[in-house]
C-alpha positions in Angstrom: 50.8 9.0 8.1 49.6 12.7 7.9 49.6 14.8 4.7 50.2 18.8 5.3 49.1 21.1 2.5 50.5 24.8 1.9 48.1 27.5 2.5 48.5 28.2 -1.0 47.1 24.6 -1.8 44.4 24.6 0.6 43.0 27.8 -0.9 43.2 26.1 -4.4 41.2 23.0 -2.7 38.9 25.1 -0.8 38.1 27.1 -4.6 38.1 23.7 -6.5 35.5 22.1 -3.5 33.2 25.4 -3.6 33.4 25.3 -7.5 32.8 21.8 -7.5 29.9 21.6 -5.1 28.3 24.7 -6.7 28.1 23.2 -9.9 26.9 19.6 -8.7 23.9 21.9 -7.1 23.4 23.4 -10.4 23.2 20.4 -12.5 25.7 21.3 -15.3 27.8 18.1 -14.0 27.4 15.2 -16.3 26.1 12.2 -14.1 29.4 9.6 -15.2 31.5 12.5 -13.5 29.3 12.9 -10.5 29.8 9.6 -9.7 33.2 9.2 -10.2 33.1 12.7 -7.6 30.5 11.4 -5.4 33.0 10.4 -2.6 34.9 13.4 -2.4 31.1 15.7 -2.5 30.2 13.6 0.3 33.2 14.3 2.0 33.3 18.3 1.8 29.5 19.0 2.2 28.7 15.8 4.4 25.4 15.1 2.2 25.2 11.1 0.7 25.3 10.4 -2.5 21.8 9.5 -4.5 22.1 6.0 -5.7 23.1 4.0 -3.3 22.2 0.5 -2.9 20.0 -2.2 -5.3 18.0 -0.7 -8.1 14.5 -1.0 -7.3 12.5 -3.9 -9.3 9.7 -2.5 -9.7 9.5 0.7 -11.5 7.9 3.9 -10.5 5.2 2.8 -13.2 4.8 -0.4 -12.1 4.4 0.7 -8.7 1.4 3.9 -9.6 -0.8 0.4 -11.8 -0.1 -1.8 -8.6 -1.3 1.1 -6.2 -4.6 2.0 -7.9 -5.3 -1.4 -9.2 -5.6 -2.5 -5.2 -7.4 0.9 -4.3 -9.9 -0.3 -6.9 -10.2 -3.6 -5.3 -9.1 -5.0 -9.4 -6.4 -7.1 -7.6 -7.3 -8.6 -4.2 -4.0 -10.4 -3.7 -0.1 -10.6 -3.9 -0.5 -13.7 -6.3 -3.2 -11.0 -7.9 -0.3 -8.5 -8.1 2.6 -10.8 -9.9 0.0 -12.1 -12.0 -1.0 -8.9 -13.5 2.6 -7.4 -13.6 3.7 -10.6 -15.7 1.1 -10.2 -17.8 1.9 -6.7 -18.0 5.5 -7.5 -19.1 6.5 -5.4 -16.2 9.1 -8.1 -15.1 9.1 -11.0 -12.7 9.1 -10.0 -9.3 8.1 -12.2 -5.9 5.0 -11.4 -3.5 7.5 -9.8 -1.0 8.1 -7.4 -3.5 4.9 -6.3 -4.1 3.7 -6.5 -0.2 7.0 -3.8 0.3 5.8 -1.1 -2.9 2.5 -1.0 -1.7 3.7 0.1 1.7 6.0 2.1 0.6 2.7 3.6 -1.7 0.7 4.2 1.8 -1.4 1.0 1.6 -1.9 -1.3 4.3 -2.9 -4.3 4.7 -6.3 -5.1 6.4 -8.2 -8.1 7.7 -12.2 -7.7 5.9 -14.6 -7.1 7.9 -17.7 -9.5 7.2 -20.7 -8.3 6.3 -23.9 -9.6 5.3 -24.7 -9.5 1.4 -27.7 -7.5 0.9 -29.7 -7.3 -2.3 -32.4 -4.2 -2.9 -35.0 -6.4 -2.5 -33.2 -7.7 1.2 -33.0 -3.8 1.9 -36.6 -3.2 0.9 -37.8 -6.0 3.3 -36.0 -5.1 6.1 -37.2 -1.6 6.1 -40.8 -2.8 5.6 -40.0 -4.5 8.7 -38.5 -1.5 10.7 -41.7 0.8 9.7 -44.0 -1.8 10.6 -42.7 -2.5 13.9 -41.4 0.9 15.0 -45.2 1.8 17.1 -45.7 -2.1 17.7 -47.0 -1.7 21.8 -45.1 -2.6 24.0 -46.3 -6.5 24.5 -45.6 -7.1 20.9 -41.6 -7.4 22.1 -42.8 -9.1 25.3 -43.4 -12.1 23.0 -40.1 -11.8 20.6 -36.8 -13.9 21.2 -33.5 -12.3 20.7 -31.3 -15.0 19.8 -27.3 -15.1 19.5 -25.5 -17.1 16.3 -22.2 -18.0 16.4 -20.2 -20.4 13.9 -17.3 -22.1 14.5 -15.6 -24.8 12.1 -14.5 -28.2 12.9 -12.0 -29.2 10.4 -10.3 -25.8 8.5 -10.8 -21.8 8.3 -13.4 -20.4 5.9 -9.8 -18.3 4.8 -8.3 -14.9 5.8 -9.9 -12.1 3.4 -7.4 -9.3 3.2 -7.9 -5.8 1.5 -4.9 -3.0 0.3 -6.3 0.4 1.2 -5.5 3.2 2.9 -5.4 4.3 6.6 -7.7 6.7 7.9 -10.3 6.4 4.0 -13.7 6.0 4.2 -14.4 1.7 3.3 -15.5 1.0 0.1 -18.5 -1.7 -0.8 -15.2 -4.4 -2.1 -13.3 -3.7 1.5 -15.8 -6.1 3.0 -16.5 -9.9 2.9 -19.6 -10.7 1.8 -21.2 -13.3 3.8 -24.7 -15.1 3.1 -26.4 -17.4 5.3 -27.5 -21.3 4.4 -25.7 -20.7 1.0 -28.2 -18.1 -0.8 -31.4 -20.3 -0.2 -32.5 -19.9 -3.9 
């Protein structure tokens, strides 16, 4: 069924649609009126309505707080994020919601690289060894045996340690999984 309008009616409709779009862009119409005419506006301007779909489970404030806590290393994994949000009375959310929020905020999940835990006295000993052997003769190095150690687990892995950080930024100390050989010794 096709509806036909007179030229006078078409002019009135075009004028009304122009005024409506102008008022919408100027922000003079209340939200209730905007919602009722969203379909009309989208037909006229070809624009998609702003508020579509389900509302976010995490507020923008909670999203910013999560991002800063994960970037600083205070929170390590999504379980920590869930506990943090529930303790801050921000609502109950799941791990996937936190992962989606962190990905939207520009963070990416990386596996922590292994790095030996070096204390100040370890660094001093390494520097002393390097300075002592810097000018060692070639005969000294002929008696040195270089070995490579490989660690493997028979029963279970040590765990997958991950960190959320922005791609391209330099790594910080909490981005590494610090290892200690032989349980630390002391």
